Residue, then its C-alpha position, 0 to 999 in steps of 0.5 A: l289358323t290354328t296359330t293365328w286364332n291362338i294370336l287371336w285370343f293371347s291378344g284379346f286378353i293382353f290388350g283388353g287388360y292394357g285398355c282398362y289399365l289405361l282407363a283406371n290410370h287415368f283416374n288414379k295415377n298408380y300403376l298397380s292398382s291399375i294393374i288389378a283393373g286390366v287383370i279383373f277386365t281381361f279374365t272376367t268369366y265374361h271374356m273368359a267364355h266369349s273367348l272360347t267361341h265369340i273371338a269378335l266379343s273378345m274383342i274388348v280392348w277397343l271399349p275401355i280406351f274408347v271410355l278413356f277418350l270421352f273422359k279426355l272430353l272433360e279435361k281437354q279442348s283440344k279437337y283431337y280426343s273428339i276426333v280420334g274418339g270418333i275414330i275409337f267409336f267406328l273401331v268399336s262398332l266394328t268389333h261387334l254390333y254389341y258393343f256399337a249398341i252398349i258403346t251408343m248406351f254408354s255415351i248417352v248416360f256420359f253425357a247425361v251426368y257430365i252436362f250437369r257436372q263441373k268440368k275442366v272446359s266450358n259446357k260449350t267446348f264440351v258439347t262440342n266436342f263430344s258432339i265432334l266425337l259421336t258424329i264421326g262414330l255414327i256416320s262411319t259405323s252407319i256406312l259400315f252397317l249399310s254396307t252389309s245389311v240385309t232387308d227386313e224381308e230376308l230378317p223377320k222380328r226375333p221372338i221377345i222369348e230369345h232377350i228372356i232366355f239370353g239374359v241372366n239369371l240373376e244368380n248367374l252374377i254371383l255364382p261361379v260357372p261349372e268350367h271355374t277350377t273350383n268347381i271342376y275339381s270339387d265337382d260343382a260343390m259350391i252351385r250344388s250347395f247354393y241350390a240346395f240352400f233354396e230347395k232348388p233341384f240341381d239336375v235342373y241346372q243348366l248354362q249356355i255360354e249367355n249365363l257365363v257371367f259371374l262378377g268375382y266374389s273379390v271384385i263385388f268386395l272390392s268395388a264395395l269397399a272403394i263406394i263406402r271408403y275411398r269415395q274418389n271422383h267419378i264413383w258415382f259415376w261408375l256406381l251408375i254405369c255398375g248398375i245400368f248395364v246389370l239391368m240391361s244384361l237381365g233382359a226383358e224379364l227378370k229371371i230367377f233360377h231360369e224362371p220367369t218371373g213375371i217382372i218386365l225390365p227395361d229391355k223389353v221396353l227398348y224392344d217394344t220401342i226402338p226399331l232393330w232392338d230385336e238383333m240384341r237378343a242376348p241382352a246378358r253381353f250388356i254385363v261387359m260394361a258393368n265387368l268394365s265399371l266393377a273394374v275400375l271401382a276395384s282399382f280405387a279401392v287398391y288405390g286407397l289402400i295402398k295410399n292410406r296403409f301401405s307407405s312402402f312400395k314394397q308392402q304396396l306390391m305385396l299386396t297388390t301380388i296378392i288381391g291379384f292372386v286372389i283375382l286370378f284364382e277366382f276367375s280361373m277356368i284351368p284346364y281350359p276347355s280347348y282340343s286340336q281337331p284332326i284332319p283326314d289325310i284325304y283332305e290333301e288329295i281333295k285340295k290337289d283335284e284342281s276340277k271344279f265341284a263341290v263337297l257334300s260334308a254331313p250332317l247338314g243343319g243341325t245348329g245356328e238359325f232354324r237349326l239349318m246352319t252346319d256345325n262350326l266343325v264342318l267349316y274347319h274342316q273346308i280350310y283344308h281341303e280349300k272346295p265350296i261345301y254344301g250347308g257352309t254360311e257365316s253366322r245370321a244367314s236368312y231362312e233363304t240363304l238356309e233352306n236349299i238343304q231341306t230340299y229334296f236328296l240334300n235332304m237325306f244328309r241333314i240332321n233334324c235338331d228341332r226336337v228338345e229331349g231333357g233340354v238337349f237338342a237330339c238330332v235325328g236325320s232326315g231319311n230318303d224319304d220325301v215326296i219324289k219316288q225315284d231309284l237312288a241305286t238308277h238315279g243317285l250319281s245323277l243327282f250327285d252330279y247336278f249338284d257338282i258333287k264330288y266327294v261325300i264327307l261323313h263326320k262320325k263325332i262332332p262334339t257340339i251336336k247331340t247327334s242319333p246313333e243312328f245317323i251314320p249307320e242310314t247315311r252309310q246304307i243311302m251311300s252304299e245304295i248310290l254307289t252299290g256297295d259301301n267302298p269309301v275311298y278314306d275311313d277312320s274313327r272320325t271322318v267317312v269319305y266318297k269319292i262319287p264317280k260320274p253317272n251312266s244312267l241315261e234316264p230322266f230325274l227329278l228335282l224340286g225346285s223354288g215353292w215348297h215347304i218341307f217335307e213333314p214325316e208325319y204326313n208324309a207330305r209336302g205343301t205347294m206355296k202358290s206356285a211350285e216347281i218340279l225340275i225334270v232332268n233330260p241327261t242325254s242330247t235329245e228329245m225325250t217324252t216322259t209322264l209325271n206322276l202325282v199323289i195330290g189333294s187341295p187342303e179345305k177345298e177344290k182348287t184348280m192347278t195350272v200346270s205349265l212345262n217351261g213357261g208354255k201352259i199345258d193343261g188345267i186340272n181340278i184337284p179334290t180336297l182328297s188326294s188323288n192320282v194324277k197323270i200328266g202325259n206326254l211332256i216333251l223334254k229337251p236336254g237339260v232341265n226342264v221346269v214343271t210348275l203348278d200353279a193355284d187360282e185359289y191358296h191360304t195364307i200362313t202367318h207368323k205371329g212371332g212373340s212366344d217362340i223361341a224358333y227364330p221365324k222363317f218367314l212373316s207368311t207364305t202360302l199354301a196351295f196343294e199337298i203332294r205326297s208322292i211325284s214320280l215318273t213312267n214312260 
């Protein structure tokens, strides 16, 4: 995988630069100035930054090639460029959803400008060829998106605050980032000086990856020179594109020094009017098209200098080399932030185990949507042991997909990153407190067996998550309670691995089914939805009788709770507002999983209002019926 990643990483730079070279050469017919365009586009701060973590966004090669084919439509009558251009439209969309939105917007602006400009082909030919290109691109892209789409119920509308947070701060455009070599070796001297000049405290200076969009002083200078001195054909179009996409990258509201100004920007209008535009939650990524326009404009300036100031090839080569060196130095991120990840030897043993089982890699959650996605480090380790893992999902999963790690027992291995301290998520363990009260020493192995877990892997160090130092000791204590001793089969400075034996208990044990809200430690309770399930597992091959004990209350007013076992009604109980003890006796358990269903005759509807919270809403609406503080079994 490391080799594959490195190949993709290098190819993103090589082909991204080459694509922009081809585009610039279409205008200049000069390979030296076109090389400068390629260097600028492929080594921009945006591309360098996203190549760290967003491999799809780093595949920028198709963007300039698509634009090149659009410009070919102004000169060529052949349908070849329309058909191939439509295919390239699809390839751009295949790379990333954002790039689909970007080239669609670019195409609209391109058509609106050049339908009124003089061309080498007639307007009728231009409109026909453009329509063919766009039709092929949109239809093929629609098929792609429809095959992978999810319903609106699965993905509630993303809040507008994300479009503000993940937009560019105005100063980001002109301020080098901490990852640049100049700042690494100067202790961020330029950034500190900039903030001091405007009398802003440096300690509030924080950047997330979407803010890494510095345009480069040399690039801005060359682009300005092209506009002022060397006004080639199409120069005003590229200036317009630069302005439009810089404006789009600023997000829904203008921010300066991380503070919203209240000035509404076009992204907010698109958010309010275009369906699914909320999914474009990181408008900062629109800067890639501004980078492309600046690269082309800079190449115009270099071409103008070469043509008018330097007659000999040697002088031209020297000029191009100096300009290229200055640009590379300005965008340099050396040393590039990368590292190799050691892989525990025990993974080979896990890989060779041919029995069917899953691996529990902790901590679960802590990042991504709802802070319920597991860190990429855990996903990376999976490719070595090659076993199913809990908490392993791709980006942008629905809440219904992720919520299972909040259920009883798995929740003990999850970290909660919802609390913010000093702008950094401080993640704490969820602990073993929950509404189900049963002895882990007796039932722990049975619980692992229910989830088909044969190995538990504790990651002591996850570079991207600030984890509470208590998490590993607390989790090891849970494992020690279950295994009657802290005896891992593997333990080094990074990883602890436990092998789970088969259970020997014949006692019934409890789990939670569907219809539960998350455990609230401050109330020591879980809310139920209008219908909630309690699972009672009988590990024997014969029937047995048990009693289910609940400590339960009804928020706001008394309600009637209907209790069913495996689909058959067994009781109706009035639940008062104050928590009280309820016993449901003489439950005859069949071998295996038995489902106790708690249905409410009335319930509250909770609707997510959205629009202001940073957190991605877990649901559009849900229900709340009862508040349960304890669930246990007695014979």
